[in-house]
Structure formats: structure tokens, C-alpha cells
C-alpha positions as CSV (number, residue, x, y, z in Angstrom):
1,M,83.9,63.5,90.8
2,S,87.5,64.4,91.0
3,L,88.3,66.8,94.0
4,Y,91.4,69.5,93.6
5,P,92.2,71.3,97.0
6,V,93.0,75.1,95.3
7,I,95.2,76.7,97.9
8,M,94.8,80.6,97.9
9,C,97.8,82.5,98.9
10,G,96.6,86.0,98.6
11,G,96.4,88.7,101.5
12,S,99.2,90.8,102.9
13,G,98.5,89.8,106.5
14,V,98.9,94.0,107.2
15,R,97.3,93.3,110.9
16,L,99.9,90.9,111.6
17,W,103.1,93.4,110.6
18,P,106.1,92.7,111.2
19,V,106.3,89.3,111.1
20,S,104.0,89.4,108.0
21,R,105.6,91.6,105.4
22,P,105.4,91.4,101.7
23,E,108.6,89.5,101.2
24,R,107.1,86.7,103.7
25,P,103.3,87.3,104.0
26,K,101.1,85.8,107.1
27,P,100.8,82.2,105.1
28,F,104.5,81.9,105.0
29,A,105.5,83.2,108.2
30,R,105.6,80.8,111.6
31,L,103.2,82.5,113.6
32,M,101.7,79.8,116.3
33,G,105.1,78.8,117.5
34,G,105.0,75.6,115.7
35,A,107.4,74.1,113.4
36,R,105.0,74.3,110.0
37,T,103.7,77.6,108.7
38,A,99.7,78.2,108.1
39,F,100.5,77.7,104.2
40,Q,102.1,74.2,105.3
41,E,99.5,73.1,107.6
42,T,96.8,73.8,105.1
43,A,99.0,71.6,102.3
44,L,98.8,69.3,104.4
45,R,95.4,69.3,105.7
46,A,94.2,69.3,101.9
47,A,96.4,67.0,99.9
48,P,94.6,63.6,101.0
49,L,91.7,65.1,99.2
50,G,93.5,65.0,95.9
51,P,96.3,67.2,93.5
52,L,97.0,70.6,94.8
53,L,96.6,73.7,93.0
54,V,98.4,76.9,94.7
55,I,97.5,80.0,93.5
56,A,99.8,83.4,94.7
57,G,101.8,86.7,94.0
58,A,104.7,86.0,91.6
59,D,107.0,87.1,94.5
60,H,106.5,83.8,96.2
61,G,106.9,81.6,94.1
62,G,110.5,80.5,95.5
63,L,108.7,80.5,99.3
64,I,106.0,77.9,97.9
65,R,108.4,75.5,96.5
66,E,110.5,75.5,99.4
67,Q,108.2,75.3,102.1
68,L,106.4,72.1,100.0
69,A,109.6,70.5,99.5
70,E,109.8,70.6,103.4
71,L,106.6,68.7,103.7
72,G,107.8,66.1,100.7
73,L,104.5,67.4,98.8
74,S,104.4,68.6,95.3
75,A,101.6,70.8,93.7
76,Q,100.8,72.6,90.3
77,V,101.5,76.2,91.0
78,L,99.6,79.7,89.3
79,L,101.6,82.9,89.8
80,E,99.9,86.2,89.6
81,P,101.6,88.8,87.8
82,E,99.5,91.2,90.1
83,P,97.2,90.6,92.9
84,R,93.8,91.2,91.7
85,D,91.9,89.9,94.7
86,S,90.0,86.2,94.9
87,A,87.5,86.1,92.0
88,P,90.4,86.7,89.5
89,A,92.6,84.2,91.1
90,M,89.4,81.7,91.4
91,A,88.6,82.0,88.0
92,A,92.3,81.4,86.6
93,A,92.2,78.4,88.7
94,A,88.9,77.3,87.2
95,I,90.3,77.3,83.7
96,H,93.2,76.0,84.6
97,L,91.4,72.9,85.8
98,L,89.1,72.7,83.0
99,R,91.9,72.4,80.7
100,R,92.7,69.0,82.3
101,D,89.5,67.7,83.8
102,E,86.3,68.9,82.6
103,E,84.8,67.5,85.5
104,A,87.1,69.0,88.3
105,V,85.5,69.9,91.6
106,M,87.5,72.8,93.2
107,V,87.9,73.0,97.0
108,V,89.0,76.7,97.8
109,L,91.1,77.1,100.9
110,A,92.4,80.1,102.4
111,A,96.0,79.9,103.0
112,D,96.4,81.3,106.2
113,H,93.6,79.6,108.4
114,N,94.1,77.7,111.5
115,V,92.0,74.3,111.3
116,P,93.5,72.0,114.5
117,D,91.3,69.2,113.1
118,A,92.6,68.3,109.7
119,A,90.4,64.9,109.6
120,A,87.1,67.0,110.7
121,F,87.9,69.2,107.7
122,R,88.5,66.4,105.2
123,D,85.2,64.7,106.3
124,T,83.0,67.8,106.2
125,V,84.5,68.4,102.7
126,V,83.5,64.8,101.7
127,R,79.9,65.3,103.0
128,A,79.5,68.2,101.2
129,A,81.0,67.9,98.1
130,P,78.1,65.8,96.1
131,F,75.9,69.0,96.5
132,S,78.0,70.8,94.5
133,R,77.5,68.1,91.7
134,A,74.1,69.9,90.8
135,G,75.8,73.1,89.8
136,R,76.0,74.5,93.4
137,I,78.7,76.6,95.2
138,V,78.9,75.3,98.6
139,T,80.6,77.4,101.2
140,L,81.7,76.3,104.6
141,G,80.2,77.9,107.4
142,V,81.3,77.8,111.0
143,A,79.5,78.1,114.2
144,P,80.4,81.2,116.0
145,T,81.9,80.8,119.8
146,F,82.0,84.7,120.4
147,P,80.3,87.8,118.1
148,A,83.3,88.4,116.2
149,T,83.4,91.9,114.2
150,G,86.4,90.9,111.9
151,Y,84.3,88.1,110.1
152,G,81.3,88.3,107.6
153,Y,78.4,86.1,108.4
154,I,76.1,83.9,106.6
155,R,72.4,83.4,107.3
156,P,71.2,79.8,106.4
157,G,68.1,78.9,104.5
158,R,66.2,75.9,103.9
159,G,67.7,72.7,103.9
160,D,69.7,70.1,106.7
161,T,73.2,69.4,106.7
162,V,73.8,71.7,103.7
163,R,71.2,74.3,103.4
164,T,70.5,77.2,100.7
165,V,71.8,80.6,101.7
166,D,69.4,83.5,102.6
167,A,71.8,86.2,103.0
168,F,75.9,87.2,103.1
169,I,76.1,89.7,106.0
170,E,79.7,91.7,105.5
171,K,81.3,92.4,109.1
172,P,79.0,93.7,111.6
173,D,79.6,95.5,115.0
174,A,79.5,93.7,118.1
175,A,75.6,94.3,119.0
176,R,75.0,93.4,115.4
177,A,77.0,90.2,115.6
178,A,75.4,89.3,118.9
179,A,72.0,89.3,117.2
180,L,73.2,87.8,114.2
181,I,74.3,84.8,116.5
182,A,71.1,84.5,118.3
183,E,69.4,84.2,115.0
184,G,71.4,81.0,114.0
185,C,73.8,82.8,111.4
186,L,77.3,81.1,110.9
187,W,80.8,82.6,110.3
188,N,81.9,83.0,106.7
189,S,84.8,80.9,106.3
190,G,85.9,82.0,103.0
191,N,86.3,78.4,101.8
192,F,84.1,76.6,99.0
193,I,84.0,73.7,97.0
194,V,82.3,74.1,93.5
195,P,82.8,72.5,90.2
196,A,84.9,74.4,87.9
197,T,82.6,74.5,85.0
198,T,79.9,76.0,87.4
199,L,82.5,78.8,88.6
200,A,83.3,79.5,85.1
201,Y,79.8,79.5,84.1
202,E,78.7,82.2,87.0
203,L,81.5,84.3,86.7
204,G,80.8,84.7,82.8
205,R,77.4,85.7,84.0
206,L,78.0,88.0,86.7
207,A,81.4,89.1,86.1
208,P,82.2,88.5,82.3
209,E,85.3,91.0,82.9
210,V,87.0,88.5,85.4
211,L,86.6,85.4,83.1
212,E,87.8,87.6,79.9
213,A,90.9,88.6,81.6
214,A,91.4,84.9,83.5
215,E,91.1,83.1,80.4
216,A,93.5,85.1,78.5
217,A,96.1,85.0,81.3
218,V,96.1,81.2,81.6
219,E,96.2,80.9,77.9
220,T,99.3,83.2,77.9
221,A,101.1,81.7,80.7
222,T,104.3,80.7,81.0
223,G,107.1,78.4,82.8
224,P,106.9,75.1,84.2
225,E,103.5,73.4,86.1
226,D,105.3,74.3,89.5
227,G,105.6,77.9,88.3
228,L,103.4,78.9,85.5
229,R,103.5,82.5,85.3
230,L,100.1,83.9,84.3
231,G,100.0,86.4,81.2
232,E,100.5,89.9,81.7
233,V,96.9,90.4,80.7
234,F,95.8,89.1,84.2
235,R,96.2,92.8,85.5
236,T,93.5,94.1,83.5
237,A,91.2,91.6,85.5
238,P,89.0,94.0,87.7
239,K,89.8,94.1,91.4
240,I,86.8,91.9,93.4
241,S,86.5,89.6,95.6
242,I,84.8,86.4,94.9
243,D,81.8,87.2,97.7
244,Y,81.3,90.6,95.7
245,A,81.6,89.4,92.2
246,V,79.4,86.1,92.4
247,M,78.6,84.9,96.0
248,E,76.1,87.9,96.7
249,K,74.7,87.6,93.2
250,T,74.5,83.7,92.4
251,S,71.4,81.5,93.0
252,R,73.6,78.6,93.4
253,A,75.3,79.4,96.9
254,M,74.6,76.9,100.0
255,V,76.0,76.7,102.9
256,A,77.6,73.3,104.8
257,A,77.7,73.7,108.5
258,A,81.5,72.7,109.5
259,D,82.3,70.4,112.1
260,F,85.7,71.8,113.1
261,A,87.2,74.8,114.9
262,W,88.2,77.4,112.5
263,S,90.1,80.6,112.7
264,D,91.4,83.1,109.9
265,V,94.3,84.5,112.4
266,G,93.7,87.6,111.1
267,A,95.2,89.7,114.0
268,W,97.8,89.5,116.9
269,D,94.7,89.2,119.4
270,V,93.7,85.8,117.6
271,V,97.5,84.7,117.6
272,H,97.3,85.4,121.3
273,A,94.3,83.6,121.8
274,L,95.2,80.4,119.9
275,S,98.6,80.3,121.4
276,E,99.7,78.5,124.8
277,R,100.0,80.7,127.6
278,D,101.7,81.4,131.1
279,A,100.0,81.7,134.5
280,D,99.6,85.6,133.4
281,D,97.7,85.0,130.1
282,N,101.2,85.8,128.5
283,R,102.3,84.6,125.1
284,L,106.1,85.2,125.3
285,E,108.7,84.4,122.3
286,G,112.1,84.8,121.9
287,R,114.7,87.3,123.9
288,V,111.7,88.4,126.1
289,E,111.4,89.3,129.9
290,A,108.0,90.7,131.3
291,E,107.6,92.0,134.4
292,G,103.8,92.9,136.0
293,V,102.5,92.1,132.2
294,S,99.3,90.2,131.9
295,G,97.1,89.4,128.9
296,S,99.6,90.2,126.3
297,Y,101.5,88.8,123.3
298,I,105.3,89.8,123.5
299,R,107.5,88.4,120.6
300,A,111.2,89.4,120.0
301,D,112.9,87.8,116.6
302,G,115.6,88.5,113.9
303,G,118.2,89.3,116.8
304,A,115.7,91.4,118.8
305,E,115.3,91.5,122.6
306,A,112.7,93.1,124.3
307,V,111.8,94.1,127.8
308,V,108.1,95.1,129.1
309,V,106.9,96.6,131.8
310,G,103.5,96.9,133.7
311,L,101.2,96.6,130.8
312,S,98.0,94.6,130.1
313,G,96.3,93.7,126.8
314,I,99.3,94.9,124.7
315,A,100.9,93.1,121.7
316,V,104.7,93.8,121.4
317,V,106.3,92.3,118.2
318,A,110.0,93.1,117.1
319,D,111.5,91.5,114.2
320,A,114.4,92.4,112.0
321,G,114.6,96.2,113.1
322,R,110.8,96.5,112.9
323,V,108.7,97.2,116.2
324,L,104.9,97.2,116.8
325,V,103.4,98.3,120.3
326,A,99.6,98.3,120.3
327,P,96.7,96.9,122.4
328,L,95.4,93.4,121.3
329,S,92.1,94.9,121.0
330,D,92.8,97.4,117.9
331,S,94.0,95.3,114.7
332,Q,92.1,98.1,112.8
333,A,94.7,100.5,114.1
334,V,97.4,98.6,113.5
335,K,96.7,97.9,109.6
336,R,95.7,101.6,109.7
337,G,99.2,102.8,110.8
338,V,101.0,100.3,108.9
339,E,99.5,101.3,105.6
340,R,100.5,104.8,106.0
341,L,103.9,103.4,106.8
342,Q,104.0,101.3,103.6
343,A,102.7,104.4,101.5
344,R,106.0,106.5,102.3
345,G,108.1,103.7,100.6
346,P,111.2,102.0,102.2
347,A,113.0,103.6,105.1
348,G,115.2,106.4,103.9
349,F,117.9,108.7,104.3
350,S,117.7,112.3,105.2
351,T,120.8,113.2,103.2
352,L,123.2,112.0,100.5
353,A,126.0,112.6,103.2
354,E,124.3,110.0,105.5
355,A,123.6,107.6,102.4
356,A,127.3,107.5,101.7
357,G,128.2,106.9,105.1
358,W,125.9,104.1,105.5
359,F,126.9,102.4,102.3
360,G,130.3,103.2,102.6
361,L,130.6,101.3,106.0
362,W,128.7,98.3,104.5
363,L,130.9,97.9,101.9
364,R,134.3,98.5,103.6
365,T,133.2,96.2,107.0
366,A,130.6,93.6,105.1
367,A,130.9,93.2,101.3
368,L,134.4,93.7,100.2
369,P,135.9,91.0,103.6
370,V,132.8,88.7,102.7
371,W,133.5,88.3,98.7
372,W,137.4,88.0,99.4
373,S,137.0,85.7,101.9
374,L,134.0,83.4,100.8
375,G,133.9,84.4,97.1
376,A,137.4,84.1,95.8
377,D,138.4,80.1,95.2
378,R,141.4,79.5,96.2
379,E,141.6,76.1,95.0
380,R,140.6,76.7,91.4
381,G,141.1,80.4,91.1
382,G,139.6,83.4,89.6
383,F,135.9,84.3,92.0
384,V,132.5,82.0,92.1
385,E,129.7,82.6,90.4
386,A,127.4,83.2,93.6
387,I,127.1,83.0,97.5
388,A,123.9,81.5,99.1
389,Q,122.3,83.3,101.7
390,D,123.5,80.9,104.3
391,G,127.3,82.5,103.4
392,S,128.4,79.1,101.1
393,P,129.9,79.6,97.6
394,Q,128.1,78.1,95.3
395,P,129.8,75.3,92.6
396,A,128.9,76.4,89.0
397,P,130.8,77.0,85.6
398,R,132.7,80.1,85.3
399,R,131.8,83.1,83.2
400,G,134.6,85.8,81.9
401,R,132.5,88.7,82.6
402,V,132.6,87.7,86.4
403,Q,136.2,87.8,86.5
404,G,136.5,91.0,84.4
405,R,133.8,92.8,87.2
406,M,135.7,91.0,89.9
407,I,139.0,93.0,88.8
408,F,137.2,96.3,88.6
409,S,135.3,95.7,91.8
410,F,138.6,95.3,94.2
411,A,140.6,97.8,92.4
412,Q,138.4,100.5,92.6
413,A,138.0,99.5,96.4
414,G,141.3,100.2,96.6
415,M,141.1,103.7,95.0
416,M,138.3,104.3,97.4
417,G,140.6,103.7,100.3
418,W,139.8,100.4,101.5
419,S,142.5,99.4,103.8
420,G,141.7,95.5,103.1
421,P,143.7,93.2,100.9
422,W,142.4,95.0,97.4
423,R,145.9,94.3,95.6
424,E,145.6,90.7,96.4
425,A,142.1,90.5,95.6
426,A,142.1,92.1,92.1
427,R,145.4,90.2,91.2
428,H,143.4,87.0,91.8
429,A,140.5,87.8,89.7
430,L,143.5,88.8,87.0
431,A,145.3,85.7,87.3
432,G,141.9,83.6,87.1
433,M,141.2,85.5,83.9
434,K,144.3,85.0,82.3
435,A,144.7,81.4,83.3
436,D,141.0,80.1,82.3
437,F,139.6,82.8,80.1
438,L,142.0,84.4,77.7
439,R,142.1,82.9,73.9
440,P,145.1,82.7,71.6
441,D,143.7,85.9,70.0
442,G,143.8,87.9,72.9
443,L,139.7,87.6,73.4
444,V,137.7,86.5,76.8
445,R,135.9,83.4,76.2
446,T,132.4,82.9,77.5
447,L,132.3,80.0,80.0
448,V,134.7,77.5,81.6
449,G,134.2,74.4,83.9
450,L,135.2,73.9,87.4
451,D,137.8,71.8,86.3
452,G,139.2,75.3,83.9
453,R,138.3,73.2,80.5
454,P,136.6,75.5,78.3
455,L,132.6,75.1,78.0
456,D,131.7,78.1,75.7
457,D,135.0,79.8,73.4
458,T,132.4,82.2,72.2
459,P,134.3,86.0,72.3
460,H,130.9,88.1,73.6
461,V,131.6,92.1,72.9
462,Y,129.9,92.1,76.4
463,D,132.7,89.9,78.1
464,Q,135.4,91.7,76.2
465,A,133.9,95.3,77.6
466,F,134.2,94.1,81.4
467,A,137.8,92.7,80.9
468,L,138.9,96.2,79.5
469,L,137.0,98.0,82.4
470,G,138.4,95.7,85.0
471,L,142.2,96.0,83.1
472,A,141.6,100.2,83.2
473,S,140.7,100.2,86.8
474,L,144.0,98.2,87.3
475,R,146.0,100.9,85.3
476,Q,143.9,103.7,87.1
477,A,145.0,102.0,90.7
478,G,148.8,101.9,89.9
479,E,148.5,97.9,90.3
480,S,149.8,95.4,87.1
481,A,149.8,98.4,85.1
482,G,152.1,97.6,82.1
483,E,150.3,94.1,82.0
484,A,146.8,95.3,82.0
485,L,147.8,97.7,79.3
486,D,149.3,94.8,77.0
487,L,146.3,92.9,77.7
488,A,144.3,95.7,76.9
489,H,145.6,96.4,73.5
490,R,145.5,92.6,72.6
491,L,141.8,92.9,73.4
492,R,141.2,96.0,71.4
493,D,142.9,94.7,68.5
494,G,140.9,91.3,68.8
495,L,137.6,93.3,69.0
496,E,138.1,94.7,65.2
497,A,137.2,90.8,64.1
498,L,133.6,91.4,65.8
499,R,133.0,94.8,63.9
500,H,129.7,95.1,62.3
501,P,130.0,96.6,58.5
502,A,127.1,99.2,59.5
503,G,128.9,100.6,62.5
504,G,129.5,99.4,65.7
505,F,129.9,95.6,66.8
506,R,127.9,92.5,66.2
507,E,127.6,90.6,69.4
508,S,127.5,86.6,69.4
509,G,124.2,84.7,70.3
510,D,120.8,85.4,69.5
511,Q,120.6,89.0,69.5
512,P,123.4,90.2,67.2
513,F,122.5,93.9,67.2
514,Q,121.8,95.1,70.8
515,A,122.9,98.3,72.5
516,N,123.6,96.9,76.0
517,A,127.1,95.4,74.8
518,H,128.1,98.6,73.0
519,M,127.0,100.6,76.4
520,H,129.3,98.3,78.5
521,L,132.1,98.8,75.6
522,L,131.5,102.7,75.8
523,E,132.3,102.3,79.8
524,A,135.5,100.5,79.1
525,S,136.6,103.1,76.1
526,L,135.8,106.1,78.7
527,A,138.0,104.4,81.4
528,W,140.9,104.0,79.7
529,E,140.5,107.8,78.2
530,E,140.4,108.8,82.0
531,V,143.7,107.1,82.9
532,G,145.3,109.4,80.0
533,E,145.7,106.3,77.0
534,A,145.4,107.6,73.7
535,G,143.7,105.6,71.0
536,W,140.4,104.9,73.1
537,G,138.5,108.5,72.3
538,R,137.4,107.5,68.2
539,L,135.9,104.0,70.0
540,S,133.9,106.2,72.7
541,D,132.4,108.9,70.2
542,E,131.8,106.1,68.0
543,I,129.5,104.5,70.3
544,A,128.2,107.7,71.4
545,S,127.0,108.3,68.0
546,L,125.6,105.0,67.6
547,A,123.5,105.6,70.7
548,L,122.7,109.2,69.7
549,G,121.7,108.1,66.3
550,A,120.1,104.9,66.4
551,F,119.6,103.5,69.8
552,I,117.7,106.5,71.5
553,D,114.6,108.1,70.2
554,H,113.4,111.6,70.6
555,R,111.8,110.7,73.8
556,G,114.7,109.9,75.4
557,V,113.2,106.2,75.1
558,L,116.2,103.5,74.6
559,S,115.4,100.4,72.4
560,E,117.6,97.4,73.1
561,F,117.6,95.2,70.2
562,F,117.8,96.2,66.5
563,D,118.2,94.7,62.8
564,A,121.6,94.7,60.7
565,D,120.8,98.2,59.6
566,W,120.4,99.5,63.6
567,R,116.6,99.9,63.2
568,R,114.5,98.6,66.1
569,A,113.8,95.5,65.8
570,D,110.0,94.0,65.0
571,G,107.6,92.3,67.6
572,D,107.9,92.6,71.4
573,D,112.1,92.4,71.4
574,G,111.7,95.9,69.8
575,R,109.5,97.0,72.3
576,L,111.4,96.1,75.2
577,V,112.6,99.2,77.4
578,E,114.7,98.5,80.3
579,P,114.6,101.2,83.2
580,G,118.1,99.9,84.2
581,H,119.7,100.9,81.0
582,Q,118.1,104.0,80.5
583,F,119.7,105.2,83.6
584,E,123.0,103.4,82.9
585,W,123.1,105.2,79.2
586,A,122.5,108.5,81.1
587,W,125.3,108.3,83.2
588,L,127.6,107.3,80.4
589,L,126.5,109.7,78.1
590,D,126.3,112.5,80.6
591,R,130.0,111.7,81.5
592,W,131.1,111.7,77.7
593,G,129.1,114.9,77.0
594,R,130.9,116.8,79.7
595,A,134.4,115.2,78.9
596,R,133.7,116.4,75.1
597,G,131.4,119.6,76.0
598,R,128.8,118.1,73.9
599,A,125.5,119.5,74.7
600,D,123.6,116.7,72.8
601,G,125.3,113.9,75.1
602,Q,124.1,115.8,78.4
603,L,120.4,116.5,76.8
604,A,120.2,112.6,76.1
605,A,121.0,112.1,79.4
606,R,118.5,114.2,81.0
607,A,116.0,112.6,78.3
608,L,117.1,109.0,79.3
609,H,116.9,109.7,83.0
610,E,113.6,111.2,82.9
611,A,111.9,108.4,80.7
612,G,113.7,105.9,82.9
613,R,112.0,107.2,86.1
614,Q,108.4,106.2,84.5
615,G,109.6,102.7,85.7
616,V,109.9,103.5,89.3
617,D,107.5,102.2,91.6
618,P,107.4,105.1,94.4
619,R,105.9,102.4,97.1
620,R,109.0,100.1,96.7
621,A,111.4,102.9,95.9
622,C,112.7,100.6,92.8
623,A,113.0,100.4,89.2
624,V,111.3,97.7,87.5
625,N,112.9,95.5,85.2
626,A,111.1,96.3,81.8
627,L,108.5,98.4,80.5
628,W,106.5,98.4,77.0
629,Q,107.7,101.4,74.4
630,D,104.8,103.5,75.9
631,L,106.2,103.3,79.4
632,T,103.9,100.8,80.8
633,V,104.9,98.2,82.9
634,R,106.1,95.0,81.0
635,D,107.8,93.2,84.2
636,G,106.9,94.4,87.3
637,W,109.9,92.4,89.3
638,A,112.8,94.3,90.1
639,R,116.6,93.1,90.2
640,L,119.3,94.8,92.4
641,W,121.3,96.3,89.7
642,P,118.8,98.8,88.3
643,Q,118.7,100.3,91.6
644,T,122.1,101.3,91.5
645,E,122.2,102.6,87.9
646,F,119.2,104.8,88.8
647,L,121.1,106.3,91.6
648,K,124.3,106.9,89.4
649,S,122.4,108.5,87.1
650,A,120.4,110.8,89.8
651,L,123.5,111.7,91.1
652,A,125.5,112.5,87.8
653,L,122.4,114.8,86.7
654,G,122.2,116.3,90.4
655,E,118.6,115.1,91.0
656,T,119.1,115.0,94.8
657,E,115.6,113.4,95.5
658,D,115.5,110.7,93.2
659,A,119.2,110.0,94.1
660,L,117.7,109.7,98.2
661,Q,114.7,107.3,96.7
662,A,117.3,105.1,94.6
663,A,119.5,104.8,98.0
664,A,116.6,103.9,100.3
665,G,115.2,101.2,97.9
666,L,118.7,100.1,97.1
667,R,119.5,99.5,101.3
668,R,116.3,97.0,101.2
669,Y,118.4,94.8,98.7
670,L,121.2,94.6,101.0
671,D,119.3,93.4,104.1
672,T,120.1,89.9,104.4
673,P,121.3,87.2,107.2
674,V,125.0,87.4,106.1
675,R,126.0,90.8,105.8
676,G,127.9,91.9,102.9
677,L,125.6,89.7,100.7
678,W,122.2,90.8,98.9
679,R,118.7,89.8,97.5
680,D,118.9,89.8,93.6
681,R,114.9,89.9,92.4
682,Q,112.1,91.6,94.1
683,G,108.5,90.8,93.5
684,P,106.0,93.3,92.3
685,T,104.4,93.4,96.0
686,G,107.7,93.9,97.5
687,G,108.5,90.4,98.5
688,F,112.0,89.2,97.6
689,A,112.6,85.8,95.8
690,P,114.8,83.4,97.5
691,G,118.2,83.0,95.9
692,D,121.9,83.2,96.2
693,A,124.0,86.6,95.6
694,P,125.3,86.6,92.3
695,A,128.9,87.7,92.4
696,T,127.6,90.0,89.2
697,S,126.2,92.7,91.2
698,L,129.2,93.4,93.3
699,Y,130.5,95.9,90.2
700,H,127.0,97.5,90.0
701,I,127.3,98.2,94.1
702,V,130.8,99.4,93.9
703,G,130.5,101.6,91.1
704,A,126.9,103.2,92.6
705,I,129.1,103.5,96.2
706,R,132.1,105.0,94.8
707,Q,129.5,107.8,92.6
708,L,127.7,108.3,96.1
709,E,130.9,109.0,98.0
710,E,132.4,111.5,95.4
711,L,129.4,113.4,94.5
712,S,127.3,113.4,97.8
713,P,129.1,116.1,99.5
714,A,128.5,118.7,96.6
715,L,124.7,117.8,96.4
716,S,124.5,117.8,100.1
717,A,125.9,121.2,100.2
């Protein structure tokens, strides 16, 4: 019999807000004042039993890898594209294990429970596990120590150490809980020991839709073993707990009385009770002063300070600008309040003028100084690819597009009135591009090593577009104007070699016929038009006509990839819709339409924006990465850059409410330990994946803030 601990990382821990939040839910937060999180304690407790399998939301794969690495442990990880409760998660784990070991026995554990005696826990599991051999589902029941109203109960039936189950009782009121304890009932810990074959059989019998979705999701899973993402079909699984789906219906349930202390640490009163406390029965953490306070839990994290006077039985928790004040006894009220707050979406701005002020201050006092001081490579030239969240520049081969975007960003900063060294920064990016990226034919190569030697000499249309855009910004700012114009003419001439006979340009790589490279080339050509240079209007018109005639359908839905005749590509590539590009094209075609007096451009912009809004998650106030052609969600993750394009499109089209929503969503990405950096990837439930701040995002951010500052006065009037 092979035991496989399965650690379940579901649940949002709402009652433990603000320390438990979507980007760092309860299992991954340090709640008890120790050096380890509940997830880490669970992994250490379970690892001696067998190979670990962790199942969690797609948001939290990075946290899991980081926290396991701190312990020197490894695990297989299954990532859910969307949380569907415990039954689908356990079903996916069972199917995954059966593909590797038909005799696998699952030891299913919640990641956020407190079990101080790890050895006693393992002894209980080892004693109870043989009973599962007969096809039983053994749940661990804990002897109650008080009449808890937040736990479920189990009424044991026949047997000795491991007994049959007469009934599962949902969370009772206090009187009922006391009566259940008097009857000899146990707390339902939510931990199980079950052969994977038995669980799959019972799910197939009692909840076949759950099993069917889980099987298909495992079959279509992608990625490495330490971060295997279940297929999108997992979203179709019924959202149901294992208790409702199986345990309350099956005749195979048994309960083993646990010989260890246990708590699910579900609310601040439990954290208070489990923590070391002072003579006044207080637990104080962080920069806290308490006067005349007793029986309370007071905590200040994330640079917060707290002073509490004359209160008793209170939880006061401040963390990163979020504050909870509540009676320790009322965790349900905490949950209701947090859910109402979350339903309102991210903290927003009252007016666009307020948003412009906030973003403008952040850009000028934080982002631009940080990227010039830390992102500019004084030794090798140019700008680095990324800065880590601790402020350290990340060594990596350099891409040509980064240098073009940095020229643009700092030249734009100068035109926005930044008093910092924008000229020096823009020249630094230009010098880096000229030294390492310009080919003899005037085009920009893709990639160079840290030593400046070419690693990929390919001239992507995409990279030429950003070089042209950066040079146009230099020209507009009046900096190195003659040199910028000369380089731009050479680039434009070189682009002729990349033309496609059916119109437009052929991109290098696996997707030669695409909209994205043309979009940025349109942006660059419009920028050169706007600085008064002749000869660019024809290119702008050619690309806009291609977009209106081939890229965008009658609904305003933009396709990304095409065949050689500019017909939508077959297969999933042709079904891809990116809300960020919907908004980006809307902004550009509105700009082009206004310059030409072309109603078709402006109408297309409006349709693109409306279709793109189908990809905006109102709860997170952000545009997701990808939709299908029917505008259902294909990828619920949300990178930073689509948020800036949502904001630009909304501003251009005068959609004030959309602009306010986009500004609120964007601000969350900028909440980082080092002010001036950003998060890049937000998961479907609102958590941010660990990762560096990519340099390429500064172009998007600067462009959005400039639009906000220029257009907000008229829209706020």
C-alpha cells in the first residue's frame, strides 16, 4: 500500500482578512507568529508518509514552489484554472495518481490546519490506513475540547478505534454543539484516507459530472510536474464539496478518532487562542501599543502602526493599507464585511483627475527614478530586461524591443514635464540600441548576450516598430532629432524586404501572418505623422485598411493569426481573442479615424472596445489575457499591459466609468515592496504570481498615464 499525501490548498480564508488575501491566502500567510506558514507545516508533517501531491489555484503555483524550496522539499503540483471546491479537486488528484500507481492511497489534508504534534498525526494515519484497503473512506475525527459552532461533527457508529459513520452533522449552534459532544460526537477535521480507486468509483456513482470533468482536465493538463495546469474543462465541474458530493451519501465512510490536537485556524479568535499571550491575555505583533486592553489580538504589518486603548475581546489587524477592527467572537461578521468589500472591486478613484494625480506622482517620483537608477546598465549599455521585487536588476540576454520602448518611455517623460534626467536616459537607450542591435541593413536584431554578441539576428517586424516608435518620440521631444530621423528612414527602407505580396508585412517566426506586429507598426507610423514627417501616412492607411478589411470582423472581434491570404487561421490559434489587443487597436483606430475624418475607423474603435469589455472581470477590475471567438474566457489570468490598454481605449472613447474601473484595476499591479516597480501576472482569483517587473511594461504604463493626464480634464469636467 503506497501512501500519497494530497495537500489541498483551497479556501480563501476570508475570516482572516486582511492578512489572508487572494494573492496570499491563509495557507501561505504566517499567522501564528512562527517562521513557517500553515502550508509549510503541513508539508513537513506529511512528507514522511510518502510523495507529496499539492492541488491549488493557478494563482499560487509560484508561492507553492517558493515555500517548498525554503524547506528543501519537492512535490507534484496540480493547478486549478478556477476553484471548484473540494470534490473536483480531490477527483483530479485521484485521477492523476491512478495514472502513476493503481494502488495509490490518498491521505487528503487541508493545507491550513494547525496540528502541533506531527508524530501523533502520522501515527494516527498509519493506524487508520489499513482500514481503507477494504475500499473504505476513512475520515479523521477529533475529540472536541469545546462546543465549537464553526466545525462540522461526526456521530460514530460501530467499531473500536476506526468506526462506521452514523451521521455527518453540519455546523450547529452552541446548544446543539454541546449536546453532540455529550453524545460522543467528534469534530470533522476534513482529512481523509482513501484509495484513489475507491474515491473515483464513488464519485462516478454519486457525482459523475465531477469525475467526468476531472478526468478530462487531467487528460488535457499542460506544464511540468511541479506546476501541472489542469485543462480548461475543469471549469465545467460542479462546484461542490466532497462532503455533499460523497461523504453524506456513501456507505463506505468510517471515522478514526485522532490522537492529536487539531484546529482549522478559521478566524482571529482561534489565532488568538493558539498564540502565546501576555499577562493581560493579549497577543500583540508588530509596532503596537496597547493601553487598558485585555483579551485581544492586535497586529500591525506592512509598515503599519497601531495604538489601541481601553478595549477588550477585540481583533485589530492592519496590513498593507487594510485594517480590520472586530470583536474576536464574531468571525461571521468579518466574512460578510469582507465579501461586500470585495464585491465592490478594487479601491478606486472618485474622478479621473484624482487618478491622474495619483499615477502622475507615482511615475515621476518612483517609476522613472527607479528605472533610470536601477534599470540602466552603466557597464554594458542599454537597459536590463527586468528588476526583481527586491530592487535587484536581473541579468539576462537583451531584446531589441526593450531599448526601443525605453527610448519612448523617457522621451515621453520629458514631454510630460518630468524634471529628471530624461534626456540622458533616452540617449542611453538609443546608444545601447545603436551599439548592440543595429544590423548593417539598418534593421534591429532580436537578441544579444550580456557580452553584446548577437544571439538572434532576426529582424522581427515587431522590434522594428518599437525602434521606430522610440525614434519618433525623440524627434517629438526635440532630442537627437536629426539622428532619429536618419535612423528611422533606414529602418523604413529596410522594412520593404519584409513585405508580404498580399499586403502588409510577413513576421519572422512561427506565426508569420499576425495582427500584433502591424498594430505596433501603425502606432509608430502615426507617431511619425504627428511630428510632421511626410511619407508615413501611406503606411498608416495601408495597415488601418488591412485591419478593417481582414483583422476585425463585423462584431468588432479582432483575430490574432491568419493564413497567407489574410484569412483567419484554423484551429485554436484562429479562435484566440485578446482583450488587451481589442483595446489597443480601438485606441489606434480611433486616433487614425479622427486624423482622417474616417467614421469607419471610429465606429470600428467603438465596436472593438465593446467586445473587449466582455473580457473585463468586474470583481478584479481587470482585463483577462484571452477569450475564445464567442467571447467566453479562455485564459483568466491577467497581465499588467492589457490594463493600460483598457484605460487608454476608455479615455479615447470618453467612457469615464470604464476608465475609472481600469485605473482602479491597474493600481493594484503597482502595489509593490519597492515603489516604482510592478507585478505582471494576476491569477483568476486575484492573487499575483511572484516574478520580476519586466522593463517592457514601462512603455505601456507611460503611454497610459500620458493619455490620462491629457484627457482627464475634459472628461472630468
